[in-house]
C-alpha positions in Angstrom: 32.5 11.7 26.1 35.7 13.0 24.6 38.6 10.3 24.1 41.8 10.5 26.0 45.3 9.7 24.8 47.5 7.3 26.6 51.3 8.3 27.1 53.7 7.3 24.5 55.9 4.4 25.5 59.3 4.1 24.3 60.3 0.5 23.6 63.3 -1.4 22.2 63.0 -1.9 18.4 63.1 -5.7 18.9 59.8 -5.5 21.2 58.0 -3.4 18.6 59.2 -5.7 15.8 57.9 -8.7 17.9 54.7 -6.7 18.4 54.1 -6.1 14.8 54.7 -9.7 14.1 51.8 -10.9 16.1 49.4 -8.4 15.0 46.2 -10.3 13.3 45.1 -9.4 9.7 43.4 -5.9 10.0 44.5 -5.3 13.5 46.4 -2.1 14.2 49.3 -1.4 16.6 46.9 1.2 18.4 43.9 -1.3 18.5 46.3 -4.0 20.1 47.6 -1.6 22.7 44.1 -0.4 23.6 42.9 -3.9 23.9 45.8 -5.0 26.1 45.6 -2.0 28.3 41.8 -2.7 28.7 42.5 -6.5 29.6 45.3 -5.4 32.0 43.0 -2.9 33.9 40.2 -5.5 33.9 42.6 -8.0 35.5 43.9 -5.3 38.1 40.3 -4.7 39.0 39.4 -8.2 39.5 42.5 -8.6 41.6 41.5 -5.6 43.7 37.9 -7.1 44.4 39.4 -10.4 45.2 41.9 -8.8 47.9 39.0 -6.6 49.2 36.9 -9.8 49.7 39.8 -11.6 51.1 40.4 -8.7 53.5 36.8 -8.7 54.6 36.9 -12.4 55.1 39.9 -12.2 57.2 38.3 -9.2 59.4 35.1 -11.2 59.7 37.2 -14.4 60.9 39.2 -12.2 63.5 35.9 -10.9 65.0 34.1 -14.0 65.0 36.5 -17.0 65.2 34.3 -18.8 62.8 36.1 -20.6 60.1 35.2 -23.4 57.5 37.3 -26.4 56.5 38.5 -27.0 53.1 36.3 -29.9 52.7 33.0 -27.8 53.7 34.0 -25.2 51.2 34.8 -27.7 48.4 31.3 -29.4 49.2 29.7 -26.2 48.8 31.3 -25.0 45.6 30.7 -28.6 44.1 27.1 -28.3 45.1 26.8 -24.7 43.4 28.5 -26.3 40.4 26.2 -29.2 40.1 23.0 -27.1 40.6 24.3 -24.6 37.7 25.0 -27.7 35.4 21.7 -29.1 35.9 20.0 -25.6 35.4 21.8 -25.4 32.1 20.8 -28.9 31.0 17.2 -28.0 31.4 17.5 -24.9 29.3 19.1 -26.7 26.4 16.8 -29.9 26.3 14.6 -29.7 23.1 11.1 -29.0 23.8 8.7 -32.3 23.8 6.3 -32.5 20.8 
């Protein structure tokens, strides 16, 4: 696939100087901008997915009237967390000889 070019962004000289001052060794301005844009896009996609799930949950509640208390939700999430931790502990145990 061909690469595309993002539009130029005009910024104040101080912002550019600040940006250049935080670049790590071997990191380019272009690389930093690309990584930052990728991160922002991923964040926005995650936000959109979250909002879509929230809208769907709200619509389901409006149509069914069924809801769950904070304690019920917390207990379910805690159980999932504990199950996953137990699963991971089992994977990292040394093999018995």
